[in-house]
MIGU-434209 format. One record per residue (C-alpha): residue number from 1; residue in three letters; x, y, z. Coordinates in pm, 1 decimal. Example, Ala and Ser with C-alpha at 12.3 -4.5 7.8 and 13.67 -1.06 7.14 Angstrom:
SITE	1	ALA	1230.0	-450.0	780.0
SITE	2	SER	1367.0	-106.0	714.0
! end
This chain:
SITE	1	MET	0.0	0.0	0.0
SITE	2	PRO	139.7	349.6	-79.9
SITE	3	VAL	300.7	536.7	208.2
SITE	4	PHE	40.9	815.8	177.0
SITE	5	PHE	-250.9	585.9	259.2
SITE	6	PHE	-55.3	412.1	536.7
SITE	7	THR	21.7	742.1	704.2
SITE	8	ILE	-340.5	860.1	706.4
SITE	9	SER	-456.8	524.1	839.0
SITE	10	MET	-206.0	535.8	1125.2
SITE	11	MET	-297.3	894.5	1214.4
SITE	12	LEU	-667.5	812.2	1226.9
SITE	13	LEU	-603.7	498.7	1429.5
SITE	14	ILE	-401.6	696.7	1682.7
SITE	15	LEU	-669.2	965.6	1705.2
SITE	16	ALA	-939.0	702.3	1746.6
SITE	17	GLY	-740.0	537.9	2023.1
SITE	18	CYS	-701.9	867.9	2206.0
SITE	19	ASN	-1077.7	902.2	2218.7
SITE	20	SER	-1170.1	541.7	2287.2
SITE	21	SER	-1162.6	587.5	2663.1
SITE	22	LYS	-1394.1	888.8	2659.7
SITE	23	LYS	-1751.7	818.9	2761.7
SITE	24	GLU	-2013.9	1070.8	2667.7
SITE	25	SER	-2314.7	1132.6	2887.2
SITE	26	ARG	-2606.9	1127.4	2645.8
SITE	27	SER	-2970.4	1040.4	2604.2
SITE	28	SER	-3047.0	692.1	2477.0
SITE	29	ASN	-3347.2	830.9	2288.9
SITE	30	GLN	-3164.8	1025.7	2017.1
SITE	31	ILE	-2930.4	931.0	1733.5
SITE	32	ASN	-2701.9	1214.7	1626.5
SITE	33	TYR	-2632.0	1146.0	1261.2
SITE	34	GLY	-2363.1	1336.9	1075.1
SITE	35	SER	-2384.8	1405.7	702.9
SITE	36	THR	-2202.7	1624.7	452.4
SITE	37	LYS	-2543.4	1696.0	297.1
SITE	38	ASP	-2851.1	1885.9	411.3
SITE	39	ILE	-3186.9	1708.6	377.2
SITE	40	ARG	-3313.5	1995.5	154.3
SITE	41	ASP	-3665.3	1965.5	8.8
SITE	42	ILE	-3796.2	1619.9	101.0
SITE	43	ASN	-4114.8	1634.9	-103.2
SITE	44	PRO	-4124.2	1264.1	-207.8
SITE	45	HIS	-4266.7	1349.0	-548.7
SITE	46	LEU	-3955.8	1543.6	-645.9
SITE	47	TYR	-3580.3	1484.1	-648.0
SITE	48	ASN	-3438.2	1774.9	-452.2
SITE	49	GLY	-3399.3	1610.9	-111.1
SITE	50	GLU	-3197.8	1338.3	55.8
SITE	51	MET	-3358.6	1000.3	3.3
SITE	52	ALA	-3260.5	878.4	350.7
SITE	53	ALA	-3471.0	1159.4	499.6
SITE	54	GLN	-3760.7	1093.8	262.3
SITE	55	ASN	-3759.4	728.2	362.0
SITE	56	MET	-3796.5	818.6	730.6
SITE	57	VAL	-4115.3	1016.5	673.3
SITE	58	PHE	-4289.9	873.2	369.0
SITE	59	GLU	-4401.8	520.9	277.3
SITE	60	GLY	-4517.4	340.3	-35.0
SITE	61	LEU	-4766.5	65.9	-107.7
SITE	62	THR	-4480.9	-184.9	-110.0
SITE	63	LYS	-4124.1	-199.5	17.6
SITE	64	ASN	-3811.8	-374.6	-109.2
SITE	65	GLU	-3655.8	-576.7	169.3
SITE	66	GLU	-3409.2	-867.3	169.9
SITE	67	GLY	-3430.5	-888.4	-206.9
SITE	68	LYS	-3808.2	-930.4	-205.5
SITE	69	VAL	-4116.0	-714.0	-247.1
SITE	70	LYS	-4308.0	-697.7	79.9
SITE	71	PRO	-4631.0	-530.1	192.6
SITE	72	ALA	-4616.6	-176.5	329.1
SITE	73	LEU	-4920.0	55.6	311.6
SITE	74	ALA	-5079.5	-212.3	94.5
SITE	75	LYS	-5126.6	-525.7	304.2
SITE	76	SER	-5191.0	-738.6	-5.5
SITE	77	TRP	-5260.7	-719.7	-377.5
SITE	78	ALA	-5405.9	-913.1	-667.8
SITE	79	ILE	-5283.4	-901.4	-1028.1
SITE	80	SER	-5514.4	-968.7	-1322.7
SITE	81	ASP	-5440.8	-1256.3	-1559.2
SITE	82	ASP	-5327.7	-1017.8	-1832.8
SITE	83	GLY	-5086.7	-844.8	-1591.3
SITE	84	LYS	-5239.2	-500.7	-1644.1
SITE	85	GLU	-5452.8	-452.4	-1333.3
SITE	86	TYR	-5320.3	-433.9	-976.5
SITE	87	THR	-5579.6	-424.5	-700.5
SITE	88	PHE	-5437.0	-322.7	-361.8
SITE	89	SER	-5595.5	-389.5	-24.0
SITE	90	LEU	-5478.5	-108.9	202.4
SITE	91	GLN	-5376.1	-113.1	566.4
SITE	92	THR	-5658.7	2.5	789.7
SITE	93	ASN	-5659.1	267.0	1063.4
SITE	94	VAL	-5352.3	442.6	921.2
SITE	95	LYS	-5326.2	820.3	943.9
SITE	96	PHE	-5089.3	1083.4	817.3
SITE	97	THR	-4919.1	1268.6	1101.2
SITE	98	ASP	-5152.8	1567.7	1049.3
SITE	99	GLY	-5447.9	1343.1	1133.4
SITE	100	THR	-5567.0	1293.4	775.3
SITE	101	ALA	-5686.1	940.3	704.9
SITE	102	PHE	-5475.8	727.6	473.0
SITE	103	ASN	-5724.7	562.3	236.7
SITE	104	ALA	-5778.8	484.2	-128.8
SITE	105	ASP	-5874.7	843.4	-203.6
SITE	106	ALA	-5540.8	965.9	-61.8
SITE	107	VAL	-5361.0	702.9	-269.9
SITE	108	LYS	-5534.1	817.2	-588.3
SITE	109	GLN	-5461.0	1183.5	-515.1
SITE	110	ASN	-5091.9	1103.9	-471.4
SITE	111	PHE	-5071.1	894.8	-788.4
SITE	112	ASP	-5248.8	1165.0	-984.6
SITE	113	ALA	-5013.6	1429.7	-842.2
SITE	114	VAL	-4714.0	1228.7	-966.0
SITE	115	LEU	-4873.4	1174.7	-1307.9
SITE	116	ALA	-4935.5	1549.2	-1339.8
SITE	117	ASN	-4557.5	1586.2	-1353.6
SITE	118	LYS	-4500.8	1292.9	-1588.7
SITE	119	GLU	-4216.7	1450.5	-1783.6
SITE	120	ARG	-4005.7	1485.0	-1468.4
SITE	121	HIS	-4052.4	1116.1	-1387.1
SITE	122	ALA	-3992.2	985.2	-1738.9
SITE	123	TRP	-3685.2	786.7	-1624.1
SITE	124	LEU	-3928.3	549.3	-1449.5
SITE	125	ASP	-4118.2	369.9	-1720.2
SITE	126	MET	-4406.0	282.4	-1492.3
SITE	127	VAL	-4515.9	646.4	-1499.4
SITE	128	ASN	-4559.1	616.6	-1876.3
SITE	129	GLU	-4742.2	285.8	-1841.8
SITE	130	ILE	-5021.3	397.5	-1606.4
SITE	131	GLU	-5356.6	398.7	-1783.1
SITE	132	SER	-5582.4	486.5	-1489.3
SITE	133	THR	-5612.7	505.9	-1110.9
SITE	134	GLN	-5934.0	407.3	-935.3
SITE	135	VAL	-6083.2	416.6	-586.9
SITE	136	VAL	-6274.3	88.5	-554.0
SITE	137	ASP	-6373.4	157.8	-194.8
SITE	138	ASP	-6216.6	322.8	108.1
SITE	139	GLU	-5968.5	37.5	158.4
SITE	140	THR	-5914.7	-74.4	-203.1
SITE	141	PHE	-5723.5	94.4	-483.5
SITE	142	LYS	-5687.8	-23.2	-843.5
SITE	143	LEU	-5401.6	62.7	-1076.3
SITE	144	THR	-5448.3	-12.1	-1447.2
SITE	145	LEU	-5154.0	-22.5	-1686.2
SITE	146	LYS	-5130.3	3.4	-2064.1
SITE	147	HIS	-4911.4	-307.6	-2084.0
SITE	148	PRO	-4806.5	-575.7	-1839.6
SITE	149	TYR	-4511.1	-404.4	-1669.0
SITE	150	TYR	-4303.5	-653.0	-1473.6
SITE	151	PRO	-4118.0	-411.6	-1231.8
SITE	152	THR	-4443.1	-254.5	-1103.7
SITE	153	LEU	-4431.4	-381.8	-745.1
SITE	154	ILE	-4056.1	-313.9	-717.2
SITE	155	GLU	-4090.7	42.8	-839.5
SITE	156	LEU	-4385.7	116.2	-612.6
SITE	157	GLY	-4147.7	46.2	-325.5
SITE	158	LEU	-3872.5	285.6	-438.0
SITE	159	THR	-3796.9	586.2	-219.1
SITE	160	ARG	-3952.3	817.2	-479.4
SITE	161	PRO	-4172.7	918.9	-647.3
SITE	162	PHE	-4457.3	685.2	-539.0
SITE	163	ARG	-4449.5	764.5	-169.7
SITE	164	PHE	-4751.8	916.9	2.3
SITE	165	ILE	-4780.6	1269.4	139.7
SITE	166	SER	-5089.6	1409.9	307.2
SITE	167	PRO	-5323.3	1567.4	50.2
SITE	168	LYS	-5347.5	1862.6	292.2
SITE	169	SER	-4983.2	1935.3	206.0
SITE	170	PHE	-5058.5	1975.4	-164.9
SITE	171	ILE	-5040.9	2317.0	-326.7
SITE	172	GLU	-5328.4	2384.0	-568.4
SITE	173	GLY	-5418.0	2015.2	-555.2
SITE	174	GLY	-5074.3	1886.3	-649.5
SITE	175	SER	-4709.8	1850.4	-553.7
SITE	176	LYS	-4504.3	1931.2	-863.1
SITE	177	THR	-4450.5	2296.3	-764.0
SITE	178	GLY	-4381.4	2205.9	-403.3
SITE	179	VAL	-4577.4	2121.6	-90.7
SITE	180	SER	-4676.7	2322.4	214.6
SITE	181	SER	-4551.9	2064.8	466.1
SITE	182	TYR	-4376.3	1729.8	484.3
SITE	183	VAL	-4645.3	1505.1	628.3
SITE	184	GLY	-4629.7	1129.3	578.1
SITE	185	THR	-4729.1	803.9	749.0
SITE	186	GLY	-4374.8	685.0	825.8
SITE	187	PRO	-4204.4	594.2	1153.3
SITE	188	TYR	-4064.1	946.6	1195.6
SITE	189	LYS	-4184.2	1298.8	1130.6
SITE	190	LEU	-3977.2	1607.9	1060.8
SITE	191	GLU	-4006.6	1845.1	1356.4
SITE	192	THR	-3758.7	2121.2	1268.2
SITE	193	HIS	-3517.4	2198.2	985.7
SITE	194	LYS	-3262.5	2476.8	942.9
SITE	195	ASP	-3106.5	2490.8	597.2
SITE	196	ASN	-2753.5	2351.8	581.7
SITE	197	GLN	-2735.6	2315.6	959.2
SITE	198	TYR	-2963.0	2044.6	1096.2
SITE	199	ALA	-3291.4	1857.8	1075.7
SITE	200	HIS	-3463.7	1709.4	1377.8
SITE	201	PHE	-3690.0	1405.3	1341.6
SITE	202	VAL	-3914.2	1267.6	1615.0
SITE	203	VAL	-4095.7	937.4	1634.3
SITE	204	ASN	-4447.2	914.6	1494.0
SITE	205	GLU	-4631.2	820.0	1812.7
SITE	206	ASP	-4931.0	698.0	1612.5
SITE	207	TYR	-4728.4	490.5	1371.1
SITE	208	TRP	-4928.0	194.5	1241.5
SITE	209	GLY	-4629.0	-41.3	1224.0
SITE	210	GLU	-4353.3	-135.7	1465.3
SITE	211	LYS	-4229.6	181.3	1633.2
SITE	212	PRO	-3861.2	277.7	1621.5
SITE	213	LYS	-3653.6	193.4	1927.0
SITE	214	VAL	-3494.3	540.3	1922.5
SITE	215	SER	-3744.4	824.0	1941.8
SITE	216	GLU	-3536.8	1108.0	1791.2
SITE	217	VAL	-3286.6	1151.2	1509.2
SITE	218	ASP	-3083.2	1469.4	1483.0
SITE	219	TRP	-2938.3	1510.3	1131.9
SITE	220	LYS	-2631.7	1734.4	1165.5
SITE	221	VAL	-2484.8	1890.6	851.3
SITE	222	ILE	-2102.8	1886.9	854.2
SITE	223	PRO	-1988.6	1963.9	496.8
SITE	224	ASP	-1623.7	1865.7	540.9
SITE	225	SER	-1562.1	1489.6	558.2
SITE	226	GLN	-1260.8	1527.5	787.9
SITE	227	ALA	-1463.5	1742.4	1029.0
SITE	228	LEU	-1731.7	1473.7	1011.9
SITE	229	LEU	-1483.2	1210.3	1130.2
SITE	230	LEU	-1356.8	1437.1	1406.7
SITE	231	ALA	-1713.3	1494.3	1527.6
SITE	232	LEU	-1760.7	1117.4	1558.3
SITE	233	LYS	-1435.2	1078.5	1751.1
SITE	234	LYS	-1533.5	1360.0	1989.1
SITE	235	GLY	-1876.0	1206.8	2052.0
SITE	236	GLU	-2066.6	1492.7	1889.1
SITE	237	ILE	-2232.8	1249.2	1649.4
SITE	238	ASP	-2309.5	878.2	1673.8
SITE	239	LEU	-2313.0	764.9	1313.5
SITE	240	ILE	-2165.4	820.7	965.6
SITE	241	TYR	-2327.1	627.7	685.4
SITE	242	GLY	-2264.8	624.8	312.6
SITE	243	ALA	-2196.6	441.1	-9.9
SITE	244	ASP	-1923.4	663.9	-143.5
SITE	245	GLY	-1620.6	873.8	-60.4
SITE	246	ASP	-1791.8	1207.6	4.4
SITE	247	GLN	-1912.7	1072.1	340.1
SITE	248	LEU	-1648.2	821.7	436.4
SITE	249	ASN	-1307.1	730.2	297.2
SITE	250	MET	-1161.3	384.3	329.9
SITE	251	ASP	-858.2	486.9	535.8
SITE	252	ALA	-1086.2	627.9	803.5
SITE	253	TYR	-1313.6	327.3	785.5
SITE	254	ASN	-1032.8	74.6	832.1
SITE	255	ALA	-854.9	273.7	1103.7
SITE	256	MET	-1168.3	315.9	1313.8
SITE	257	LYS	-1281.2	-39.8	1252.3
SITE	258	ALA	-969.3	-153.1	1440.5
SITE	259	ASP	-1081.7	31.7	1755.8
SITE	260	LYS	-1368.8	-197.4	1853.2
SITE	261	ALA	-1392.9	-49.3	2202.8
SITE	262	ALA	-1495.9	287.1	2061.6
SITE	263	PHE	-1659.1	218.4	1726.0
SITE	264	THR	-1863.9	-27.2	1525.6
SITE	265	ALA	-1776.7	-39.4	1155.1
SITE	266	VAL	-1999.7	-239.0	922.5
SITE	267	SER	-2020.2	-297.7	549.4
SITE	268	SER	-2312.1	-415.3	335.9
SITE	269	GLN	-2318.6	-679.9	70.5
SITE	270	PRO	-2231.8	-545.5	-278.3
SITE	271	VAL	-2515.4	-314.6	-381.7
SITE	272	ALA	-2400.7	-123.9	-691.3
SITE	273	SER	-2132.6	-100.3	-959.8
SITE	274	ARG	-1849.0	150.2	-978.4
SITE	275	ALA	-1746.4	230.3	-1334.4
SITE	276	ILE	-1588.4	496.9	-1551.5
SITE	277	LEU	-1797.7	640.6	-1834.4
SITE	278	LEU	-1626.3	679.5	-2172.3
SITE	279	ASN	-1812.6	933.0	-2384.7
SITE	280	SER	-1845.6	774.5	-2729.5
SITE	281	LYS	-1968.1	1105.0	-2875.1
SITE	282	ARG	-1636.7	1282.7	-2810.7
SITE	283	GLU	-1388.5	1298.2	-3098.6
SITE	284	ASN	-1102.5	1112.0	-2930.0
SITE	285	LEU	-1333.9	841.7	-2793.0
SITE	286	SER	-1549.6	780.7	-3099.3
SITE	287	SER	-1330.9	487.1	-3205.3
SITE	288	LEU	-1425.2	152.5	-3052.6
SITE	289	LYS	-1057.9	46.5	-3060.0
SITE	290	VAL	-962.8	349.0	-2849.0
SITE	291	ARG	-1234.8	271.6	-2593.1
SITE	292	GLN	-1126.8	-92.6	-2586.5
SITE	293	ALA	-765.0	14.9	-2536.8
SITE	294	LEU	-852.8	238.0	-2242.0
SITE	295	THR	-1051.9	-44.9	-2086.6
SITE	296	TYR	-749.4	-275.2	-2111.1
SITE	297	ALA	-515.1	-0.6	-1984.8
SITE	298	VAL	-689.4	65.8	-1652.5
SITE	299	ASN	-545.8	-138.1	-1368.4
SITE	300	LYS	-850.8	-216.6	-1156.3
SITE	301	GLU	-648.0	-418.7	-908.2
SITE	302	ASN	-440.7	-111.2	-820.5
SITE	303	ILE	-754.9	93.4	-758.7
SITE	304	ILE	-913.4	-174.6	-542.7
SITE	305	LYS	-594.7	-227.2	-343.1
SITE	306	GLY	-455.5	126.2	-324.9
SITE	307	VAL	-775.3	335.3	-304.8
SITE	308	LEU	-1047.6	100.6	-182.2
SITE	309	ASN	-818.0	-98.3	50.8
SITE	310	ASN	-943.1	-432.9	-81.6
SITE	311	SER	-1287.8	-359.2	58.1
SITE	312	GLU	-1465.3	-439.9	-269.2
SITE	313	ASP	-1455.5	-708.4	-536.2
SITE	314	LYS	-1327.5	-640.3	-885.9
SITE	315	ALA	-1598.8	-584.7	-1145.9
SITE	316	ASN	-1542.5	-767.9	-1473.0
SITE	317	THR	-1877.4	-653.3	-1609.8
SITE	318	LEU	-2092.4	-346.2	-1554.5
SITE	319	LEU	-2350.8	-528.7	-1344.1
SITE	320	PRO	-2277.5	-826.2	-1118.2
SITE	321	LYS	-2409.3	-1169.4	-1205.3
SITE	322	THR	-2612.3	-1161.1	-884.5
SITE	323	ALA	-2837.2	-885.6	-1025.3
SITE	324	PRO	-3159.3	-1008.5	-1190.1
SITE	325	TYR	-3114.8	-1109.6	-1555.5
SITE	326	CYS	-2738.6	-1040.9	-1538.4
SITE	327	ASP	-2606.2	-1394.5	-1496.0
SITE	328	ILE	-2477.1	-1411.9	-1852.0
SITE	329	GLU	-2138.0	-1473.9	-2010.0
SITE	330	LEU	-1970.6	-1151.0	-2115.8
SITE	331	LYS	-1616.7	-1074.1	-2227.0
SITE	332	SER	-1381.9	-948.8	-1952.1
SITE	333	TYR	-1128.7	-677.7	-2030.3
SITE	334	ASN	-851.4	-755.3	-1783.8
SITE	335	HIS	-549.4	-527.2	-1741.9
SITE	336	ASN	-328.6	-575.6	-2048.2
SITE	337	VAL	-89.1	-294.3	-2144.6
SITE	338	GLU	38.9	-480.2	-2450.7
SITE	339	LYS	-315.0	-523.1	-2586.0
SITE	340	ALA	-395.9	-158.0	-2515.9
SITE	341	ASN	-88.5	-41.9	-2708.2
SITE	342	GLN	-172.6	-271.8	-2998.4
SITE	343	LEU	-527.9	-135.3	-3028.0
SITE	344	LEU	-411.2	226.1	-3015.1
SITE	345	ASP	-157.4	153.1	-3290.0
SITE	346	GLU	-430.5	-4.3	-3501.9
SITE	347	ALA	-650.4	301.5	-3445.0
SITE	348	GLY	-378.7	519.0	-3596.0
SITE	349	TRP	-248.7	677.3	-3276.1
SITE	350	LYS	133.5	668.4	-3280.5
SITE	351	VAL	361.9	749.5	-2989.6
SITE	352	GLY	529.6	1089.6	-3029.6
SITE	353	GLU	862.9	1215.0	-2902.7
SITE	354	ASN	717.4	1319.8	-2567.7
SITE	355	GLY	553.1	980.7	-2514.7
SITE	356	ILE	201.5	1103.8	-2599.3
SITE	357	ARG	25.5	943.9	-2893.9
SITE	358	MET	-48.6	1163.7	-3196.0
SITE	359	LYS	-280.3	1142.5	-3496.1
SITE	360	ASP	-318.6	1406.5	-3767.3
SITE	361	ASP	-84.3	1627.4	-3562.3
SITE	362	LYS	-322.2	1615.7	-3264.0
SITE	363	PRO	-245.1	1453.2	-2926.0
SITE	364	LEU	-457.7	1181.2	-2770.6
SITE	365	ALA	-566.5	1411.9	-2489.5
SITE	366	LEU	-867.4	1344.9	-2263.9
SITE	367	THR	-1022.0	1493.3	-1949.5
SITE	368	PHE	-1155.1	1320.2	-1638.0
SITE	369	SER	-1403.2	1537.8	-1445.4
SITE	370	TYR	-1517.3	1455.3	-1094.2
SITE	371	ASN	-1709.3	1602.1	-801.6
SITE	372	SER	-1457.6	1785.8	-581.9
SITE	373	GLN	-1655.8	1690.2	-270.0
SITE	374	ASN	-1560.6	1327.8	-326.1
SITE	375	ALA	-1189.1	1285.0	-253.9
SITE	376	GLN	-1209.5	914.7	-334.8
SITE	377	GLU	-1316.0	987.9	-691.8
SITE	378	GLY	-1016.9	1218.7	-726.3
SITE	379	THR	-778.0	947.0	-608.5
SITE	380	ILE	-931.2	698.9	-853.2
SITE	381	ALA	-884.8	956.5	-1130.5
SITE	382	GLN	-516.1	989.9	-1040.6
SITE	383	SER	-468.9	613.8	-1059.5
SITE	384	ILE	-632.1	603.1	-1402.5
SITE	385	GLN	-423.8	901.7	-1515.7
SITE	386	ALA	-106.3	704.3	-1440.3
SITE	387	ASP	-240.4	396.0	-1621.5
SITE	388	LEU	-326.5	590.4	-1936.6
SITE	389	LYS	6.1	773.6	-1940.9
SITE	390	GLU	172.0	432.5	-1963.5
SITE	391	VAL	3.7	373.8	-2301.1
SITE	392	GLY	58.5	727.3	-2430.9
SITE	393	VAL	-271.4	893.5	-2339.6
SITE	394	ASP	-262.8	1243.0	-2185.3
SITE	395	LEU	-538.8	1255.5	-1920.7
SITE	396	ALA	-614.1	1586.7	-1750.0
SITE	397	ILE	-813.7	1577.8	-1424.5
SITE	398	ILE	-1080.3	1840.6	-1356.9
SITE	399	SER	-1200.1	1879.3	-997.8
SITE	400	GLU	-1513.9	2089.6	-986.1
SITE	401	GLU	-1813.5	2179.1	-776.2
SITE	402	LYS	-2092.7	1924.3	-775.9
SITE	403	GLN	-2334.5	2133.7	-981.2
SITE	404	ASN	-2075.1	2190.5	-1254.2
SITE	405	PHE	-2005.7	1816.5	-1253.1
SITE	406	LEU	-2378.0	1742.5	-1291.6
SITE	407	ASP	-2412.5	2002.4	-1567.9
SITE	408	ARG	-2139.6	1820.0	-1762.7
SITE	409	GLN	-2338.8	1498.0	-1731.5
SITE	410	LYS	-2651.4	1662.2	-1870.7
SITE	411	ASP	-2472.1	1841.0	-2154.6
SITE	412	GLY	-2232.7	1560.0	-2246.2
SITE	413	GLU	-1932.6	1792.3	-2204.0
SITE	414	PHE	-1700.9	1524.4	-2067.1
SITE	415	ASP	-1460.6	1257.8	-2185.2
SITE	416	LEU	-1436.5	1039.8	-1874.1
SITE	417	GLN	-1657.9	1058.9	-1567.1
SITE	418	TYR	-1704.1	849.9	-1258.7
SITE	419	SER	-2027.3	649.4	-1256.2
SITE	420	LEU	-2210.1	454.0	-988.2
SITE	421	SER	-2505.1	236.0	-1081.8
SITE	422	TRP	-2818.6	282.3	-875.0
SITE	423	GLY	-2782.5	-57.9	-711.7
SITE	424	THR	-3048.3	-280.1	-561.1
SITE	425	PRO	-3343.9	-270.1	-609.9
SITE	426	TYR	-3299.4	-38.2	-911.8
SITE	427	ASP	-3059.8	-260.6	-1106.4
SITE	428	PRO	-3107.3	-352.3	-1378.6
SITE	429	GLN	-3453.9	-228.6	-1477.0
SITE	430	SER	-3470.6	129.0	-1340.3
SITE	431	TYR	-3101.0	194.0	-1400.7
SITE	432	LEU	-3122.5	86.2	-1765.2
SITE	433	SER	-3447.4	275.8	-1807.1
SITE	434	SER	-3263.2	597.7	-1715.6
SITE	435	TRP	-3016.5	544.4	-2001.6
SITE	436	ARG	-3282.5	679.3	-2238.1
SITE	437	ILE	-3305.5	1018.1	-2062.7
SITE	438	PRO	-3083.0	1297.9	-2204.5
SITE	439	ALA	-3020.1	1449.2	-1859.6
SITE	440	HIS	-2820.2	1140.8	-1757.6
SITE	441	GLY	-2449.0	1089.1	-1821.4
SITE	442	ASP	-2518.0	735.6	-1945.5
SITE	443	TYR	-2736.2	866.9	-2227.9
SITE	444	GLN	-2475.7	1124.9	-2326.4
SITE	445	ALA	-2190.6	870.2	-2319.6
SITE	446	GLN	-2388.4	632.0	-2542.3
SITE	447	LEU	-2484.1	891.6	-2805.4
SITE	448	GLY	-2192.5	803.8	-3031.6
SITE	449	LEU	-2295.6	438.0	-3059.4
SITE	450	ASP	-2422.4	321.7	-3397.5
SITE	451	LYS	-2709.7	134.4	-3233.8
SITE	452	LYS	-2813.7	392.1	-2972.4
SITE	453	ALA	-3167.8	410.5	-3111.8
SITE	454	TRP	-3189.9	29.1	-3108.2
SITE	455	LEU	-3058.9	22.4	-2750.6
SITE	456	ASP	-3323.8	266.5	-2626.5
SITE	457	ASP	-3601.4	80.9	-2806.9
SITE	458	LYS	-3480.3	-251.1	-2667.5
SITE	459	ILE	-3485.7	-114.7	-2312.5
SITE	460	THR	-3840.7	10.7	-2364.8
SITE	461	GLN	-3939.2	-330.5	-2498.3
SITE	462	VAL	-3792.2	-533.1	-2212.8
SITE	463	MET	-3987.8	-335.8	-1952.8
SITE	464	ILE	-4320.1	-448.7	-2094.3
SITE	465	GLU	-4217.3	-797.9	-2203.1
SITE	466	PRO	-4453.6	-1041.6	-2024.5
SITE	467	ASP	-4259.7	-1356.5	-2111.1
SITE	468	GLU	-3979.2	-1428.2	-1863.1
SITE	469	LYS	-3768.0	-1620.6	-2113.0
SITE	470	GLN	-3790.4	-1348.2	-2376.9
SITE	471	ARG	-3714.7	-1087.4	-2111.9
SITE	472	GLN	-3393.0	-1268.9	-2026.6
SITE	473	THR	-3302.2	-1278.7	-2396.6
SITE	474	ASP	-3363.8	-905.6	-2429.2
SITE	475	TYR	-3149.3	-821.6	-2126.6
SITE	476	SER	-2873.8	-1045.0	-2259.4
SITE	477	GLU	-2873.3	-858.0	-2590.7
SITE	478	ILE	-2867.0	-518.1	-2417.2
SITE	479	LEU	-2586.7	-604.3	-2176.0
SITE	480	THR	-2382.6	-783.4	-2441.0
SITE	481	TYR	-2396.7	-484.1	-2673.7
SITE	482	ILE	-2304.9	-230.0	-2407.3
SITE	483	ASN	-2020.7	-455.9	-2288.5
SITE	484	GLU	-1881.2	-491.4	-2642.2
SITE	485	GLN	-1893.6	-116.2	-2702.4
SITE	486	CYS	-1675.2	-34.5	-2397.6
SITE	487	VAL	-1873.3	272.2	-2291.0
SITE	488	TYR	-1810.1	168.4	-1930.4
SITE	489	ILE	-1491.1	60.1	-1758.4
SITE	490	PRO	-1622.4	-147.5	-1465.4
SITE	491	ILE	-1405.4	-105.9	-1153.5
SITE	492	SER	-1567.2	-274.6	-854.1
SITE	493	TYR	-1897.0	-365.8	-693.4
SITE	494	SER	-1954.6	-103.9	-424.5
SITE	495	LYS	-2070.6	-157.1	-68.9
SITE	496	THR	-2244.9	79.7	169.1
SITE	497	LYS	-2040.0	139.6	482.1
SITE	498	ALA	-2118.5	279.2	823.6
SITE	499	ILE	-1927.1	373.3	1137.0
SITE	500	GLY	-2110.0	425.2	1464.4
SITE	501	LYS	-2028.3	463.1	1831.3
SITE	502	ALA	-1977.9	122.3	1990.0
SITE	503	ASN	-2295.7	150.5	2198.4
SITE	504	LEU	-2515.1	210.2	1890.7
SITE	505	LYS	-2646.5	-131.6	1801.2
SITE	506	ASN	-2811.8	-296.4	1501.4
SITE	507	ILE	-2655.4	-71.5	1238.0
SITE	508	THR	-2789.0	-243.5	928.8
SITE	509	PHE	-2863.6	-173.5	563.1
SITE	510	ASN	-3173.9	-153.8	348.1
SITE	511	ASP	-3181.6	-297.6	-1.5
SITE	512	SER	-3141.2	56.8	-135.7
SITE	513	GLN	-2804.4	222.3	-76.1
SITE	514	TYR	-2987.2	555.6	-43.3
SITE	515	GLU	-3185.7	463.5	268.2
SITE	516	ILE	-3077.6	439.8	633.9
SITE	517	PRO	-3281.5	215.8	867.6
SITE	518	PHE	-3267.4	443.4	1174.1
SITE	519	GLU	-3585.9	279.4	1299.6
SITE	520	LYS	-3400.9	-48.8	1361.5
SITE	521	MET	-3112.9	98.0	1563.9
SITE	522	PHE	-3090.3	132.1	1941.6
SITE	523	PHE	-2842.9	221.9	2214.2
SITE	524	GLU	-2707.7	-30.5	2459.1
! end
């Protein structure tokens, strides 16, 4: 391991040890959670807020748990023989925290509010497939689709947009322009919120399900990740939780994991895929041989060992074989400098006097842009920069504010960008569905492909394919094509990680990497 990483690990371990003997006098009824991000607008019908906060307050008809669809606000359902009608029997005696009854009329109002903003939700094909919504009676709701849509129950359990907010919170009968209050049926309710400082959640005393063991959650905003770690060591917060480097880097995780007297460090099963997007629309990446060469040039093992500290498994393909419909044989592009050089030669890029490849008097120069808030992405970019230099590619790294990074995704103004799949339960169906939306980096990176139109049509087709065998065939064709085109350089299969004070028990993970099951935690 490089000396740089070793030094940070040792420093953190020493600091953790210095604090391990300190005992903080605190209430056992409140979790102090530290995050680099504010909860923002948690209207569940929009995408401006933190999903972990939305999940605390708002519930859906179903929920995705332990790899299965389970009842939530719908206690059961029946599906018609043609797969187009879903009739839901609702939980009884459930109320929103403002006292409004949760019933079929509230369900219909929420569905209709989402459908009124259909364009914003176009990434989720189910929105386009809804034919009608119907109140059968107070405790029964019917959803009718245009086609049999196999991910229906999964997508009804996603954190957004099909979560239920009190109709009293609607503005002018809807939610697409905002809501007047954040009122749900969930285990917690938002009591106070100060922008970019904190949010305070308290238990829903009238919750219809099993009540949380901890009655309060204080969400503290600490924008700097190092300050976040220090706050945990000093006992100012109890928990840091995240799937990526903007919350928690691996040196800190491993150092604090070693101090079992002070901290509990846990890691989920693999939930998503780390990859690097190669923009096929850009001039220097339009050649398949160049994209193949870059895929061979990247040393994934170095990234996993030197940056991720062997905490994740190498990804040979974009999605793991454990994901639905992804257990197929695909070509692996293992690290091979000789093969990379051969492909670049064949593509007409010759090594110049300064070691950088040239073609038509132009250098093979590329840029790698990343979110400056995520130090881990920057370190990965540096590792890839060194790999590409070895084969004569000049890679410049651009560290920029998150909004600028996101704007590049939407506009396609990037060569290489870091990419994280959405993970369970979104992969593969919802993740692939988003590839057809221009605002996503995936769409922009795929624009240079000869069969982009075919790819989008095929994704649309697979979502409404009723035959399981044909569906598998369709997914195989989609994943095989995208694998052959080398638009993605798979790196590893990511895991959600958490570090908590040693007396905070039952720190676990939901199926979705974007949710935090506060309601299951307790203090010893």
